[in-house]
ROMAR-229246 format. One record per residue (C-alpha): residue number from 1; residue in three letters; x, y, z. Coordinates in steps of 0.1 Angstrom, whole numbers, plus 5000, padded with zeros to 4 digits. Layout:
ROMAR-229246
num, residu, px, py, pz
NUM, ALA, X, Y, Z;
...
end
This chain:
ROMAR-229246
num, residu, px, py, pz
1, MET, 5000, 5000, 5000;
2, LYS, 5029, 5023, 5009;
3, LEU, 5044, 5016, 4975;
4, PHE, 5012, 5026, 4958;
5, TYR, 5011, 5060, 4976;
6, THR, 5047, 5065, 4969;
7, VAL, 5042, 5059, 4932;
8, LEU, 5011, 5081, 4932;
9, ILE, 5029, 5110, 4949;
10, SER, 5058, 5107, 4925;
11, LEU, 5035, 5109, 4896;
12, VAL, 5017, 5140, 4910;
13, ILE, 5051, 5156, 4916;
14, ALA, 5062, 5148, 4880;
15, LEU, 5030, 5161, 4865;
16, THR, 5033, 5193, 4886;
17, ILE, 5069, 5199, 4874;
18, VAL, 5058, 5193, 4838;
19, THR, 5028, 5216, 4841;
20, ILE, 5049, 5244, 4857;
21, ASN, 5075, 5240, 4829;
22, ILE, 5049, 5240, 4802;
23, ARG, 5035, 5273, 4816;
24, ARG, 5071, 5286, 4817;
25, GLU, 5073, 5277, 4780;
26, SER, 5050, 5306, 4772;
27, THR, 5082, 5327, 4775;
28, ASN, 5110, 5299, 4775;
29, PHE, 5116, 5267, 4756;
30, TYR, 5146, 5246, 4747;
31, GLY, 5165, 5236, 4716;
32, ILE, 5197, 5222, 4701;
33, ALA, 5224, 5243, 4684;
34, GLU, 5229, 5230, 4649;
35, THR, 5248, 5239, 4617;
36, LYS, 5246, 5235, 4580;
37, GLU, 5265, 5206, 4565;
38, MET, 5281, 5201, 4531;
39, VAL, 5283, 5166, 4516;
40, ILE, 5314, 5156, 4497;
41, SER, 5307, 5131, 4469;
42, ALA, 5320, 5121, 4435;
43, GLU, 5300, 5121, 4402;
44, PHE, 5314, 5086, 4393;
45, GLY, 5327, 5055, 4410;
46, VAL, 5362, 5060, 4424;
47, GLU, 5388, 5045, 4447;
48, ILE, 5401, 5066, 4476;
49, LYS, 5438, 5070, 4469;
50, ASP, 5448, 5093, 4498;
51, MET, 5426, 5105, 4526;
52, ARG, 5441, 5137, 4541;
53, ILE, 5415, 5145, 4567;
54, THR, 5402, 5131, 4600;
55, PRO, 5369, 5137, 4618;
56, GLY, 5370, 5170, 4638;
57, GLN, 5399, 5184, 4617;
58, SER, 5398, 5221, 4609;
59, VAL, 5402, 5229, 4572;
60, LYS, 5405, 5261, 4552;
61, THR, 5392, 5271, 4518;
62, GLY, 5414, 5255, 4491;
63, ASP, 5429, 5227, 4513;
64, THR, 5431, 5194, 4495;
65, LEU, 5409, 5170, 4515;
66, MET, 5414, 5138, 4496;
67, GLU, 5428, 5123, 4463;
68, MET, 5408, 5097, 4444;
69, ARG, 5417, 5073, 4416;
70, SER, 5399, 5060, 4386;
71, PRO, 5418, 5035, 4365;
72, GLU, 5390, 5038, 4339;
73, ILE, 5396, 5075, 4334;
74, ASP, 5434, 5070, 4331;
75, LEU, 5428, 5043, 4305;
76, LYS, 5404, 5065, 4285;
77, ILE, 5428, 5094, 4286;
78, SER, 5456, 5072, 4272;
79, GLU, 5433, 5057, 4246;
80, TYR, 5420, 5090, 4233;
81, THR, 5454, 5106, 4233;
82, HIS, 5467, 5077, 4211;
83, LEU, 5437, 5080, 4188;
84, ILE, 5441, 5118, 4184;
85, ASN, 5478, 5113, 4175;
86, GLU, 5469, 5087, 4150;
87, MET, 5441, 5108, 4135;
88, GLU, 5463, 5139, 4133;
89, THR, 5489, 5119, 4114;
90, ARG, 5463, 5104, 4090;
91, SER, 5448, 5139, 4085;
92, LYS, 5481, 5154, 4075;
93, THR, 5488, 5125, 4052;
94, GLN, 5453, 5129, 4036;
95, ALA, 5460, 5167, 4032;
96, ASN, 5493, 5160, 4015;
97, LEU, 5475, 5135, 3992;
98, SER, 5449, 5161, 3984;
99, LYS, 5475, 5187, 3976;
100, SER, 5494, 5161, 3954;
101, GLU, 5461, 5153, 3936;
102, LEU, 5455, 5190, 3931;
103, ARG, 5489, 5195, 3915;
104, GLN, 5484, 5164, 3892;
105, ILE, 5450, 5176, 3880;
106, LYS, 5463, 5211, 3874;
107, THR, 5492, 5197, 3854;
108, GLU, 5468, 5175, 3833;
109, ASN, 5445, 5204, 3827;
110, GLU, 5473, 5227, 3817;
111, ALA, 5486, 5201, 3792;
112, ARG, 5452, 5197, 3777;
113, PHE, 5447, 5235, 3777;
114, ILE, 5480, 5240, 3758;
115, GLU, 5471, 5212, 3734;
116, ILE, 5437, 5228, 3726;
117, LEU, 5453, 5263, 3724;
118, SER, 5479, 5251, 3699;
119, GLU, 5452, 5236, 3677;
120, LEU, 5431, 5267, 3680;
121, GLN, 5460, 5289, 3669;
122, GLN, 5467, 5267, 3639;
123, LEU, 5431, 5267, 3628;
124, GLN, 5429, 5305, 3632;
125, SER, 5461, 5309, 3612;
126, GLN, 5448, 5286, 3585;
127, TYR, 5415, 5303, 3584;
128, GLU, 5431, 5337, 3578;
129, ILE, 5453, 5323, 3550;
130, ASN, 5423, 5307, 3533;
131, ARG, 5402, 5339, 3537;
132, LYS, 5429, 5360, 3519;
133, LEU, 5432, 5334, 3491;
134, MET, 5394, 5334, 3486;
135, LYS, 5394, 5372, 3483;
136, GLN, 5418, 5369, 3453;
137, LEU, 5394, 5346, 3435;
138, ARG, 5367, 5369, 3421;
139, SER, 5345, 5341, 3408;
140, ILE, 5338, 5328, 3444;
141, ASN, 5314, 5345, 3468;
142, THR, 5336, 5352, 3498;
143, GLU, 5306, 5363, 3519;
144, ASP, 5294, 5327, 3521;
145, TYR, 5329, 5315, 3531;
146, GLY, 5329, 5339, 3561;
147, SER, 5295, 5327, 3574;
148, ASN, 5297, 5312, 3609;
149, ASP, 5269, 5288, 3603;
150, SER, 5284, 5271, 3572;
151, ASN, 5322, 5274, 3576;
152, PRO, 5335, 5242, 3592;
153, THR, 5368, 5259, 3603;
154, LEU, 5350, 5286, 3622;
155, ILE, 5327, 5261, 3638;
156, ARG, 5357, 5241, 3649;
157, ILE, 5374, 5273, 3663;
158, GLN, 5343, 5282, 3683;
159, ASN, 5341, 5247, 3697;
160, LEU, 5377, 5248, 3708;
161, LYS, 5372, 5281, 3726;
162, ARG, 5342, 5266, 3744;
163, GLU, 5364, 5236, 3754;
164, LEU, 5391, 5260, 3768;
165, ALA, 5365, 5278, 3789;
166, ARG, 5350, 5246, 3801;
167, ILE, 5384, 5232, 3812;
168, ASP, 5393, 5265, 3829;
169, LYS, 5360, 5266, 3848;
170, SER, 5362, 5229, 3858;
171, ASN, 5397, 5234, 3870;
172, MET, 5387, 5263, 3892;
173, ILE, 5358, 5244, 3907;
174, LEU, 5378, 5213, 3914;
175, GLU, 5406, 5234, 3929;
176, GLU, 5382, 5253, 3952;
177, ASN, 5366, 5220, 3964;
178, LEU, 5399, 5205, 3973;
179, ARG, 5410, 5237, 3990;
180, SER, 5378, 5237, 4011;
181, GLN, 5384, 5201, 4022;
182, ILE, 5420, 5210, 4032;
183, SER, 5412, 5243, 4049;
184, PHE, 5379, 5236, 4066;
185, GLY, 5382, 5199, 4076;
186, VAL, 5352, 5186, 4057;
187, ASP, 5367, 5152, 4055;
188, PRO, 5356, 5124, 4079;
189, LEU, 5390, 5123, 4095;
190, GLN, 5386, 5158, 4108;
191, GLU, 5352, 5151, 4122;
192, MET, 5365, 5120, 4140;
193, LEU, 5394, 5140, 4153;
194, LYS, 5371, 5166, 4168;
195, GLN, 5350, 5140, 4185;
196, TYR, 5381, 5124, 4200;
197, LYS, 5394, 5157, 4213;
198, ASP, 5360, 5164, 4229;
199, GLN, 5361, 5130, 4247;
200, LEU, 5397, 5137, 4259;
201, ARG, 5387, 5171, 4273;
202, LEU, 5357, 5154, 4291;
203, TYR, 5379, 5128, 4307;
204, ASN, 5406, 5154, 4317;
205, GLU, 5379, 5174, 4334;
206, MET, 5368, 5143, 4352;
207, LYS, 5404, 5136, 4363;
208, GLN, 5406, 5171, 4378;
209, LYS, 5377, 5163, 4400;
210, LEU, 5397, 5134, 4416;
211, PHE, 5413, 5160, 4439;
212, ILE, 5386, 5172, 4464;
213, ILE, 5393, 5208, 4476;
214, ALA, 5376, 5224, 4506;
215, PRO, 5351, 5249, 4493;
216, ASN, 5351, 5270, 4525;
217, ASP, 5365, 5270, 4560;
218, GLY, 5350, 5245, 4583;
219, ILE, 5353, 5213, 4604;
220, ILE, 5353, 5178, 4590;
221, GLY, 5323, 5159, 4603;
222, ALA, 5318, 5122, 4594;
223, ILE, 5341, 5103, 4571;
224, HIS, 5323, 5073, 4556;
225, TYR, 5352, 5057, 4535;
226, ARG, 5388, 5049, 4541;
227, LYS, 5419, 5048, 4519;
228, GLY, 5417, 5020, 4493;
229, GLU, 5379, 5016, 4495;
230, MET, 5357, 5019, 4464;
231, VAL, 5330, 5047, 4465;
232, PRO, 5298, 5045, 4443;
233, ALA, 5288, 5075, 4423;
234, PHE, 5271, 5103, 4443;
235, ASP, 5276, 5085, 4476;
236, SER, 5286, 5106, 4506;
237, ILE, 5323, 5103, 4513;
238, ALA, 5326, 5129, 4541;
239, THR, 5309, 5160, 4554;
240, ILE, 5320, 5195, 4563;
241, HIS, 5303, 5219, 4587;
242, SER, 5310, 5254, 4599;
243, LYS, 5330, 5259, 4631;
244, SER, 5301, 5273, 4651;
245, PRO, 5263, 5266, 4650;
246, SER, 5243, 5287, 4625;
247, PHE, 5208, 5279, 4639;
248, VAL, 5189, 5264, 4668;
249, LEU, 5162, 5238, 4663;
250, GLY, 5139, 5243, 4692;
251, TYR, 5106, 5227, 4703;
252, ILE, 5077, 5246, 4719;
253, HIS, 5047, 5228, 4735;
254, GLU, 5016, 5223, 4714;
255, ASN, 4994, 5242, 4739;
256, ILE, 5013, 5275, 4737;
257, TYR, 5029, 5275, 4702;
258, SER, 5008, 5306, 4693;
259, SER, 5032, 5328, 4714;
260, VAL, 5059, 5325, 4687;
261, SER, 5058, 5340, 4652;
262, LEU, 5081, 5345, 4622;
263, GLY, 5105, 5374, 4625;
264, GLN, 5102, 5375, 4663;
265, THR, 5134, 5384, 4683;
266, VAL, 5144, 5358, 4710;
267, MET, 5174, 5355, 4734;
268, VAL, 5194, 5322, 4733;
269, HIS, 5210, 5311, 4765;
270, SER, 5237, 5285, 4771;
271, ILE, 5227, 5260, 4797;
272, THR, 5263, 5255, 4809;
273, ASP, 5276, 5291, 4807;
274, LYS, 5251, 5317, 4820;
275, ASN, 5272, 5345, 4805;
276, ASN, 5269, 5331, 4770;
277, VAL, 5237, 5348, 4758;
278, LEU, 5229, 5363, 4724;
279, GLN, 5200, 5375, 4703;
280, GLY, 5184, 5353, 4676;
281, GLU, 5155, 5356, 4652;
282, VAL, 5127, 5331, 4645;
283, ILE, 5129, 5322, 4608;
284, GLY, 5108, 5290, 4607;
285, ILE, 5079, 5274, 4624;
286, GLY, 5067, 5239, 4618;
287, THR, 5031, 5231, 4607;
288, ARG, 5030, 5197, 4622;
289, ILE, 5029, 5186, 4659;
290, VAL, 5059, 5163, 4665;
291, GLU, 5073, 5144, 4694;
292, TYR, 5100, 5161, 4715;
293, PRO, 5135, 5145, 4713;
294, ILE, 5143, 5126, 4745;
295, ARG, 5170, 5151, 4754;
296, LEU, 5146, 5180, 4755;
297, ARG, 5119, 5163, 4775;
298, ILE, 5114, 5176, 4811;
299, VAL, 5109, 5140, 4822;
300, GLN, 5125, 5116, 4797;
301, ASP, 5099, 5089, 4802;
302, TYR, 5071, 5114, 4797;
303, LEU, 5062, 5119, 4761;
304, MET, 5058, 5156, 4750;
305, TRP, 5045, 5170, 4718;
306, GLY, 5049, 5204, 4701;
307, ARG, 5061, 5223, 4670;
308, GLU, 5096, 5228, 4657;
309, VAL, 5109, 5264, 4658;
310, THR, 5140, 5274, 4638;
311, ILE, 5161, 5303, 4651;
312, LYS, 5189, 5319, 4632;
313, LEU, 5221, 5326, 4651;
314, PRO, 5248, 5353, 4645;
315, SER, 5278, 5338, 4628;
316, ASP, 5302, 5349, 4656;
317, ASN, 5287, 5329, 4684;
318, ASN, 5304, 5307, 4710;
319, PHE, 5279, 5279, 4712;
320, LEU, 5291, 5243, 4707;
321, LEU, 5277, 5221, 4680;
322, GLY, 5249, 5200, 4695;
323, GLU, 5247, 5221, 4726;
324, LYS, 5214, 5223, 4745;
325, VAL, 5202, 5259, 4748;
326, ARG, 5173, 5278, 4763;
327, ILE, 5153, 5303, 4743;
328, SER, 5134, 5331, 4759;
329, LEU, 5110, 5354, 4741;
330, VAL, 5119, 5391, 4740;
331, ASP, 5091, 5408, 4720;
332, LYS, 5055, 5398, 4714;
333, PRO, 5044, 5378, 4684;
334, ARG, 5039, 5397, 4652;
335, LYS, 5001, 5394, 4646;
336, ASN, 5004, 5403, 4609;
337, LEU, 5026, 5373, 4604;
338, ASN, 5006, 5347, 4623;
339, LYS, 4989, 5336, 4591;
340, LEU, 5023, 5326, 4578;
341, ASN, 5026, 5299, 4604;
342, GLY, 5007, 5277, 4580;
343, PHE, 5038, 5272, 4559;
344, SER, 5056, 5239, 4560;
345, THR, 5089, 5249, 4575;
346, THR, 5119, 5227, 4569;
347, HIS, 5141, 5255, 4557;
348, ALA, 5149, 5291, 4567;
349, ALA, 5127, 5321, 4561;
350, PRO, 5148, 5353, 4560;
351, ARG, 5130, 5386, 4558;
352, LYS, 5125, 5403, 4525;
353, ASN, 5156, 5421, 4512;
354, SER, 5178, 5403, 4538;
355, THR, 5213, 5397, 4524;
356, ASP, 5221, 5371, 4550;
357, SER, 5201, 5339, 4546;
358, LEU, 5204, 5306, 4564;
359, SER, 5207, 5273, 4547;
360, LEU, 5199, 5242, 4566;
361, PRO, 5216, 5209, 4559;
362, ALA, 5218, 5198, 4522;
363, ILE, 5210, 5233, 4508;
364, ARG, 5241, 5245, 4489;
365, ASN, 5251, 5274, 4467;
366, ILE, 5256, 5271, 4429;
367, THR, 5290, 5285, 4421;
368, TRP, 5315, 5287, 4392;
369, PHE, 5345, 5263, 4389;
370, ASN, 5374, 5278, 4408;
371, ASP, 5352, 5309, 4413;
372, ILE, 5363, 5322, 4379;
373, ARG, 5333, 5346, 4379;
374, PRO, 5305, 5354, 4403;
375, SER, 5274, 5333, 4400;
376, VAL, 5251, 5360, 4412;
377, GLY, 5228, 5368, 4383;
378, ILE, 5221, 5332, 4375;
379, GLU, 5185, 5325, 4384;
380, ALA, 5183, 5287, 4384;
381, SER, 5148, 5281, 4369;
382, GLY, 5152, 5245, 4355;
383, VAL, 5176, 5216, 4353;
384, GLN, 5180, 5184, 4333;
385, TYR, 5204, 5155, 4339;
386, LEU, 5225, 5143, 4309;
387, ALA, 5235, 5107, 4317;
388, ASP, 5261, 5102, 4291;
389, ILE, 5283, 5131, 4303;
390, GLN, 5272, 5128, 4339;
391, LYS, 5264, 5165, 4342;
392, PHE, 5233, 5186, 4347;
393, LEU, 5221, 5212, 4322;
394, LEU, 5209, 5244, 4340;
395, ILE, 5188, 5272, 4326;
396, SER, 5184, 5307, 4340;
397, ASP, 5153, 5330, 4339;
398, GLU, 5167, 5359, 4318;
399, SER, 5194, 5342, 4298;
400, GLU, 5193, 5322, 4266;
401, ASN, 5227, 5306, 4275;
402, LEU, 5228, 5272, 4291;
403, PHE, 5251, 5261, 4320;
404, LEU, 5267, 5227, 4326;
405, ILE, 5270, 5219, 4364;
406, ASP, 5282, 5189, 4383;
407, SER, 5265, 5172, 4412;
408, ASN, 5282, 5195, 4436;
409, GLY, 5266, 5226, 4421;
410, VAL, 5297, 5238, 4403;
411, ILE, 5293, 5254, 4369;
412, ASN, 5319, 5240, 4345;
413, ARG, 5308, 5256, 4313;
414, GLU, 5285, 5283, 4298;
415, ILE, 5270, 5274, 4264;
416, GLN, 5260, 5299, 4238;
417, ILE, 5239, 5283, 4210;
418, GLU, 5244, 5296, 4175;
419, GLY, 5212, 5312, 4162;
420, MET, 5194, 5310, 4195;
421, GLY, 5184, 5346, 4197;
422, GLU, 5168, 5362, 4228;
423, ALA, 5147, 5341, 4251;
424, SER, 5130, 5358, 4281;
425, ASP, 5116, 5342, 4313;
426, LEU, 5131, 5307, 4304;
427, GLU, 5114, 5284, 4329;
428, GLY, 5113, 5248, 4318;
429, ILE, 5136, 5222, 4304;
430, THR, 5133, 5185, 4296;
431, ALA, 5149, 5158, 4275;
432, GLY, 5132, 5137, 4249;
433, ASP, 5143, 5110, 4225;
434, ASP, 5170, 5111, 4198;
435, GLY, 5191, 5137, 4216;
436, PHE, 5164, 5164, 4217;
437, ILE, 5163, 5190, 4245;
438, TYR, 5131, 5211, 4250;
439, LEU, 5132, 5246, 4265;
440, LEU, 5101, 5265, 4275;
441, CYS, 5095, 5302, 4281;
442, SER, 5068, 5311, 4306;
443, GLN, 5043, 5325, 4280;
444, ASN, 5035, 5349, 4309;
445, PRO, 5027, 5386, 4302;
446, THR, 5051, 5412, 4317;
447, LYS, 5043, 5436, 4346;
448, LYS, 5038, 5462, 4319;
449, GLY, 5010, 5442, 4304;
450, LYS, 5029, 5430, 4273;
451, LEU, 5036, 5396, 4259;
452, PRO, 5066, 5399, 4236;
453, ASP, 5076, 5370, 4212;
454, LYS, 5107, 5363, 4232;
455, ARG, 5084, 5351, 4261;
456, LYS, 5063, 5329, 4237;
457, ARG, 5091, 5305, 4226;
458, LEU, 5091, 5267, 4228;
459, ILE, 5125, 5256, 4216;
460, ARG, 5139, 5223, 4205;
461, LEU, 5177, 5217, 4206;
462, HIS, 5197, 5188, 4194;
463, ARG, 5225, 5176, 4216;
464, LYS, 5256, 5155, 4209;
465, GLY, 5278, 5152, 4240;
466, GLU, 5284, 5188, 4251;
467, GLU, 5275, 5203, 4217;
468, PHE, 5241, 5219, 4212;
469, SER, 5224, 5231, 4180;
470, LEU, 5190, 5248, 4174;
471, SER, 5166, 5222, 4159;
472, GLY, 5133, 5241, 4158;
473, GLU, 5109, 5264, 4177;
474, ILE, 5074, 5278, 4177;
475, LYS, 5055, 5306, 4193;
476, PHE, 5039, 5282, 4218;
477, ILE, 5010, 5303, 4232;
478, ASP, 5000, 5314, 4197;
479, ALA, 5000, 5278, 4184;
480, LEU, 4979, 5267, 4214;
481, ALA, 4954, 5295, 4208;
482, GLU, 4949, 5284, 4172;
483, ALA, 4945, 5248, 4183;
484, ALA, 4920, 5259, 4210;
485, LYS, 4898, 5276, 4183;
486, LYS, 4895, 5243, 4165;
487, ALA, 4890, 5222, 4197;
488, GLY, 4862, 5244, 4211;
489, PRO, 4854, 5250, 4248;
490, LYS, 4842, 5214, 4254;
491, ALA, 4879, 5203, 4252;
492, GLY, 4884, 5213, 4288;
493, TRP, 4917, 5231, 4284;
494, THR, 4910, 5260, 4260;
495, ASP, 4904, 5285, 4288;
496, LEU, 4938, 5279, 4302;
497, VAL, 4956, 5293, 4271;
498, LYS, 4936, 5326, 4269;
499, VAL, 4960, 5355, 4274;
500, ASP, 4949, 5380, 4301;
501, LEU, 4974, 5409, 4302;
502, VAL, 4958, 5423, 4335;
503, LYS, 4959, 5390, 4355;
504, ARG, 4991, 5381, 4337;
505, THR, 4980, 5346, 4327;
506, PRO, 4989, 5321, 4315;
507, ASP, 5021, 5312, 4334;
508, ILE, 5035, 5279, 4323;
509, GLU, 5067, 5269, 4341;
510, GLY, 5069, 5231, 4340;
511, ILE, 5076, 5208, 4310;
512, ALA, 5082, 5170, 4309;
513, PHE, 5086, 5144, 4282;
514, LYS, 5071, 5109, 4283;
515, ASP, 5059, 5084, 4256;
516, ASN, 5065, 5108, 4227;
517, SER, 5044, 5134, 4244;
518, LEU, 5051, 5168, 4260;
519, PHE, 5034, 5176, 4293;
520, PHE, 5030, 5213, 4304;
521, SER, 5021, 5224, 4339;
522, PHE, 5003, 5257, 4346;
523, LYS, 5014, 5279, 4375;
524, ALA, 4984, 5300, 4366;
525, PRO, 4955, 5302, 4360;
526, LEU, 4941, 5276, 4384;
527, VAL, 4909, 5256, 4377;
528, ASN, 4887, 5256, 4409;
529, ASP, 4919, 5260, 4430;
530, SER, 4936, 5231, 4412;
531, SER, 4967, 5232, 4391;
532, ALA, 4963, 5220, 4355;
533, ILE, 4986, 5198, 4334;
534, ILE, 4980, 5194, 4296;
535, ARG, 4994, 5168, 4274;
536, ILE, 5004, 5172, 4237;
537, LYS, 5010, 5140, 4218;
538, ASN, 5035, 5136, 4188;
539, ALA, 5059, 5160, 4203;
540, ASN, 5082, 5164, 4174;
541, SER, 5054, 5170, 4149;
542, ILE, 5050, 5204, 4166;
543, PHE, 5083, 5216, 4153;
544, GLU, 5081, 5198, 4119;
545, LYS, 5047, 5213, 4111;
546, GLY, 5051, 5246, 4130;
547, SER, 5017, 5241, 4145;
548, ILE, 4997, 5221, 4171;
549, ASN, 4971, 5196, 4161;
550, ALA, 4940, 5202, 4183;
551, GLU, 4933, 5165, 4185;
552, ASP, 4968, 5159, 4201;
553, VAL, 4960, 5183, 4231;
554, SER, 4942, 5171, 4262;
555, LEU, 4937, 5182, 4298;
556, TRP, 4958, 5154, 4315;
557, LYS, 4954, 5162, 4352;
558, LEU, 4939, 5186, 4377;
559, LEU, 4959, 5185, 4409;
560, ASN, 4947, 5199, 4443;
561, LEU, 4979, 5212, 4459;
562, LYS, 4962, 5228, 4489;
563, ASP, 4977, 5225, 4523;
564, ASP, 4948, 5213, 4545;
565, SER, 4961, 5227, 4578;
566, SER, 4968, 5263, 4565;
567, GLY, 4945, 5265, 4535;
568, LEU, 4975, 5277, 4515;
569, ILE, 4974, 5268, 4477;
570, TYR, 5006, 5258, 4460;
571, HIS, 5013, 5265, 4424;
572, ILE, 5034, 5242, 4401;
573, SER, 5069, 5255, 4393;
574, ASP, 5082, 5223, 4376;
575, ILE, 5074, 5187, 4368;
576, GLN, 5095, 5156, 4359;
577, PHE, 5087, 5120, 4353;
578, ASP, 5105, 5091, 4370;
579, ASN, 5091, 5060, 4353;
580, ASP, 5053, 5062, 4360;
581, ASN, 5057, 5086, 4389;
582, LEU, 5054, 5124, 4383;
583, TYR, 5074, 5146, 4407;
584, ILE, 5059, 5181, 4412;
585, LEU, 5077, 5212, 4425;
586, SER, 5054, 5239, 4438;
587, VAL, 5056, 5274, 4454;
588, ALA, 5033, 5295, 4475;
589, THR, 5040, 5331, 4484;
590, ILE, 5024, 5355, 4509;
591, THR, 5032, 5392, 4512;
592, SER, 5024, 5410, 4544;
593, ASN, 5036, 5445, 4554;
594, ASP, 5064, 5444, 4529;
595, ILE, 5076, 5410, 4542;
596, GLU, 5075, 5383, 4515;
597, VAL, 5077, 5347, 4525;
598, SER, 5078, 5318, 4501;
599, SER, 5071, 5282, 4507;
600, GLY, 5082, 5254, 4485;
601, ARG, 5069, 5218, 4484;
602, LEU, 5079, 5186, 4466;
603, TRP, 5050, 5162, 4457;
604, VAL, 5048, 5129, 4439;
605, LEU, 5019, 5117, 4419;
606, THR, 5023, 5079, 4418;
607, GLY, 5013, 5057, 4389;
608, ASN, 4980, 5048, 4407;
609, ASP, 4971, 5086, 4411;
610, GLN, 4981, 5089, 4448;
611, LEU, 4994, 5124, 4456;
612, LYS, 5020, 5125, 4484;
613, VAL, 5041, 5153, 4499;
614, ILE, 5078, 5144, 4498;
615, ASP, 5096, 5175, 4513;
616, ASN, 5090, 5211, 4522;
617, TYR, 5113, 5241, 4516;
618, HIS, 5104, 5271, 4536;
619, SER, 5116, 5305, 4524;
620, LEU, 5129, 5289, 4492;
621, LYS, 5115, 5289, 4457;
622, PRO, 5122, 5254, 4441;
623, GLU, 5120, 5258, 4404;
624, GLY, 5139, 5229, 4388;
625, ILE, 5140, 5192, 4393;
626, SER, 5158, 5163, 4376;
627, PHE, 5170, 5128, 4383;
628, SER, 5205, 5113, 4381;
629, ASN, 5211, 5076, 4385;
630, GLN, 5209, 5076, 4423;
631, SER, 5195, 5110, 4434;
632, ILE, 5171, 5139, 4428;
633, LEU, 5185, 5173, 4422;
634, ILE, 5164, 5204, 4430;
635, THR, 5174, 5240, 4422;
636, PHE, 5162, 5271, 4440;
637, ASP, 5159, 5306, 4423;
638, ASN, 5167, 5333, 4448;
639, GLY, 5165, 5362, 4424;
640, SER, 5192, 5380, 4404;
641, ASP, 5209, 5396, 4434;
642, LYS, 5215, 5363, 4454;
643, LEU, 5232, 5330, 4447;
644, SER, 5209, 5303, 4433;
645, GLN, 5210, 5271, 4454;
646, PHE, 5204, 5234, 4451;
647, THR, 5198, 5203, 4472;
648, THR, 5198, 5165, 4465;
649, LEU, 5176, 5137, 4477;
650, LYS, 5180, 5100, 4474;
651, ARG, 5157, 5084, 4448;
652, SER, 5131, 5066, 4468;
653, LEU, 5094, 5069, 4475;
end
């Protein structure tokens, strides 16, 4: 009996402590100091040749972290170097043969020319002698002798002159053709030589990536492989994180979460050092009620539930990574931002015009190789993986140039396509069959209420390796409007393509290819709060005919991308097929008192039409998605004045 009362009293005391602490959480709650982390990986299978780092080691920008080895790359470099040397020798020999042939033909033509000229001169001399003799004979009509139509000598002279002109012209044409072959490399050997050099350059670039350099100062985290071990493509080899925490992930009880809002100022206290206190800012609030980590529970065996709160820390803080901290509220919640709490928050939400943004784990900047130029100005609006060269092709909103990036978000090359012309608001990219790449402008009117042709473009490129050429294009919205007239309103999709200069619709940002069809997703307008996707069959006939067959267009899907808890409606920013599953990127934006907050979300529509949420990106605008062999790459457009970013996910449902 005493044991029963003892247990009962203990429970009452525990509940009292918990209740008191929950009440205290109206102004105080707890969290863990965390930091962003960069994953080091390779784009292809390698062997670790030399590991120069250990967990916990401090590294500086430019330090060599590890050296990798790929016997296949060395073999390919040796093979293509040998082929290039062989082709160059054969090409020089062929050029010498062509020159020798040219000289021989010229000699033969000159000999023939001299022979005909000699005969011509003899005939002309003989003709003059005969004509003089005929004049001395008064009984013969000399006018008939001088007639071109009846005199055989004159006819022969004229024929010889024509033959001389023909030989001279033929000689000039043949000489020009041979010179063109020699000068411009028309022959097959030159074409093969160019291909071999392209392949050699590709493998040399891959060899350079065998040396992993620290992209910034930091601390080595986990190391997953040792010297001599083989690493699969895109697998994590090691991680680097900053020396001090960059954010706190806190948990506030479900009964009092309304006391915290985005943009609110808080004080962060060290549990172990009372003098270590600094100011932070609430930049993310979760929309789900989740279980507290054991470490943050008041009583470890007592389950607690609440919402995650992300707090940005100053860069010059003295907290330890993983340190438990206490958060106290300084100012009152901002009522005008309460409605923003409906966002799904897995990433930071900086204020509008803030130049200092926080990236949680796996969100990384897109940069140029060796920082040869600033990547600010690139607005990553779409991406497509190119399996044969193991690179991603990136497009930017306001540039008609393309960019090749690797899996680490490093731009290796900027591509300017001959004859491309100006393309504005380039939003979508996808790959089809036979080496075709499709690029889509938004078809969206400008803020000034105009829809110029450079925004109407749907472009087809042909790709061979890293070389691209223009293969066709149409004014997409104009072609859709013509097809809509023939299809009629019963088709179900015709209202989507009506241009409204005031509402600035349509806005088409997603494009995907499957089963010889192109799929287009509409960011706007919506159909009864649902996002529309249309399908156009016989993709390449669009470019061959320069028009769209109304019978090939259909309303494929209407997707309700509404968040049930907040009522927020997401708009499609990109789509991409992975077998029978359609992955959908979406964005929602709310503006309140000059503070603009975006929320991104990744969905998947499975082959049996089940719509699921995969991930959330608070304060980020995901605009491009593509699949490599083992991962999903997503790009984020942060505007022209900030670096674009990317993240990767493993390919799994």
